[in-house]
N, C-alpha and C positions, 0 to 999 in steps of 0.2 A: 578338215579335222575338227573334232569337237573342242569346246572351250578348254583352254589350257591356262593354268595359273602362271603368273609372272615368274615365280621361282622354278617351276618345272621347265619353262621355256629357257631359262638361264642354265638349268642343268643340261638340257640338250645341247646348248651352244658350248658349254664348258667341255663336255665329253667330246664334241667335235674338234675342239681346239687340242685336246690331248691326243686324239688320233692323228691329227695333222703333224704332231711332233713340236707344238709350240712349247716354249720354255715354261717352267713353273712360275717364274716371275711375270711373264707375259699374261698367263692365265689369271694369276692373282690380280694383276692390274685391271684386266677386262672385267672380272667379277666385281672388283671394288667399285668401278664406275657404274656398272649396270645396277648393282645393288643400291647405289645412291639414287639412281632414278626410280627403282622400285620402291624405296622408302618413301620418295616424294609422292609417287603415284598412289600409294596406300593411304596417305594422310591428307593429301590436298584434293585431288579429284576423286579419291576413294575408289581406285580402280585395282582390281586384283587379278584380272584375266587379260592375257596378251592381245586377244582379238579386239579389246575395247580401247586400246591406246590409239589416240588421234594425234595428227601433226601439232595441233594447239597444245597438247599436253607436253609434248617435248619441247616445244618452243617456250612454254611457261617455265619448264625446268631449267632451260638455258638461261632465261632472264633472272630466274631466282639465283643461279650460280653467280652471275654478274653482280647482282644486288648484294650478295653475301661476300663480295671482294675476292672472288676467285679470279686469277689473272686470265687474260684472253688466251694465253697459251694453254693453261690447265683446262679451261672451258672447251677449247678445240680438241684437246686430247680425249676429254670425256665423250664429247660428241662423236669422235671417231670410233670409240668403243661401242657406242650406242648404235651408230649407222652400220657397223660390221655385225652387230647382234641382229638387228632387224633385217638386214640383207640376207643373213644366213637363214632366218625363219621363213622368208619369202621363198628362197631357193628350195627350202624343204617342204614348201606348200603348208606351213603351219598358219601363215597369214596370207591373204590374198594381195593386200596392198602394204607397201612399206612406208609407215607413217614419218619415217626420219628422212626420206630422200630429199625433200625440198628445204630441210632446215639448213640454213647457212652457217658456216663457221665464222666466228668473230675475226676480224682482221688483226694480225700482230706481225711484227718483225721476227723472222727467224734469228735466233742467237747463233753466232758463229762458234765453231768448236774453239775451246780455249787450248792454248799451247804454252809450254814452259820456255822462258827465255834461256839462253845458254848459262847465264849466271845463276839461274834457278836450278836447272838440272845439275850443274856442277856443285852447287851448294848441297843438293840432295845426296849426291855421291859422297861428298865429304862427311855429311852427317851420319851416313850408314857404312863408312868405310871399314869399321870394326865388326860389322855384322855381315858375315860373308853370305848368309842365306838371303838377307834383304838386298844385298848388293846384286846377287844373281837375278832376283826377281826384277829389280829395277832395270837391269840391263836387257832382260828378255822383253820387257815392255818398251823400253826407250830405243833399243837397237834392233828389235825384230817385230815390234808391233803386235805382240800377243795380247789377247784379251785376259782379264783377270781370271775368267772361268777356264780358260785354256791352260793357264799356269796351274791351276788347281788339278785339272785332269791329266796333265802331262806325266807320262810313264817313262821309266827308265829305258825300256825297249824302243821308245819314240826318238831317242837321241842318236843321231848319226854324226859322222865326222864333221860335216859342214852344214848341217841343217837339222831341223827337228820336224817330226811328222805330228801334225795336229789331227787327232782322230775325229771322226764325224760325231756330232753331238747336237741334240735338240734339232733345229733346222739347218745347221751349218754342215756342208760337206767336208770330207777329208781334204787336207791340203799339206804341201811341204812349205816350210819357211826357212830360207837361208839365214845362217848365222855369221855375222862379221867377227873379227878377232876379239873385240871387246866382250861380246856376248859369249863366245866360245870360252874364253879365258875365265870369265866370271862363273860360268856354269861348271867348268872342270874343277875350279878351285872349291866350289861348294861340294861337289861330289866327292872329291878326294880329301877334303879337310874338315868339312863342317856338317855333313848330312848325318843326323842322328840314326843310331842302329834301328832298323825297322824291317819288318817282313812285308811291308807294303810295296807295291809296284810303282807307287807314285814317286816322282822326283822330289817334291817338296813335302816334308813331313814335320810333325810337331816334336817336342822333346820326348814324348811318350811313344813315338813312332807311328802316330796315325796321320792320315792325310791332312795336309794343311788346307783348311777350307777357304773359299773365296772371302768370306767375311773376316777370317783371321788375317788373310793377306792384306785386305783393305785397312784393317785396324793397325797392322804392322807398319804399312807405308804411311798412313796418316800420322803416326807418331813421329816419323822421320820428316815428314813435311813440316810439322810444328817445330821439331828440333832445328830444322834448316831455315826456320822463320819464313816459309813460303806459305802465303795466305791465298784464299779464293781459287784453289785448284782442287781437282779430284784425281784419284788414282787413274782413271781412264785418260786423263790429260797427257799422260806419259806416252800412251798409244797415239794420241792425236798428234803429239810432237814428232814422233817417228814419221807419221804419214806426210805432214807438212814439210819436214826436212827432206824427205826423199823426192817429193814433187818439186820443191825449190832447187834441188841439186840437179834436176833434169831427168830424173828416172821417169820413163813413160807412164802415164796415168793407168793404163790397163795392167801394167806390170805391178805397180803399187796396189791397185785394187785386188788383184789375184793373191798377192803376198799376205795382205791383211784380212782376206776372206770377205770382202764386201760382195753381197749377192748382186747388186747393180752398180754399174760404173758411175751412175748419177750420185750415189752416196759418197763416192771419192771426189767427184767434181766440186762438191761444196767446199772442200778445203782449198780449192784454187783461189777462193776470195781472200785467203790469208796470205797470199803470196804477192809481194810487190813486183818482183822480177824473178825470172828463172835463169839459171846459169845455163850455158850451153850444155846440151846432153853429150856425155862421153860414153854412152853405152848404157846397158841395163844393170850394171853392178850397183847394188845398194850401197849408199854412202854411210860413213861412220860418224856418229855424233861425239 
């Protein structure tokens, strides 16, 4: 292939990610990391064509990131984006040699997923007890392990008597998620008493009847985290809490992995590090927090 500019190469990669069904957030993250490399290459070695990039250039970029106080984890993530970028270009025969293949990731310790203590999620429930909509959202994350995007996408037609259907989206396949009594009651109460009038098919809507977006859900729950005086937690930690509690209660790891929609069981296995001991398994029924 003839010489290709760095930006044109990034455009090819971005389009390929879109065709693969990668999420918008994933694509934005990849583009941000690679654009940072492109900016460095344009100003330091003064390179503007993809075929001219050498291993020394990427290694220098890595050292520059470390020098400017990026954490080892952040540097590793950026390198992962860059490696995927050049690997794609090589597979597409845009370049003959992958200049990133021998660049080593900096060493760092993986942070374990954070979970809420019982006193914390009880305080959260107490803080939002007068907000029926927020309570339903909390219970779906804490008692069913739903992702925030899955709550945004949830439709009225997806609700069954004892489970909810999660439609396929981005790269996640369709799956069924069982609901325990707490989740069912909270969801039913919201639908019966608190859902605003709306023509939308989405379960969770705003006061004006529009779909409640993930960013609105995050802001809503963060306010209740503050009200409950719970610090250093994120909305996704409610889902983490569900996963750890189920594993600790003896629910088989493959069942938990399937319920929460992990693509690989190795993703679920990392949560085992948070468990001191497991109770004797009494079957596959999910436990209630």
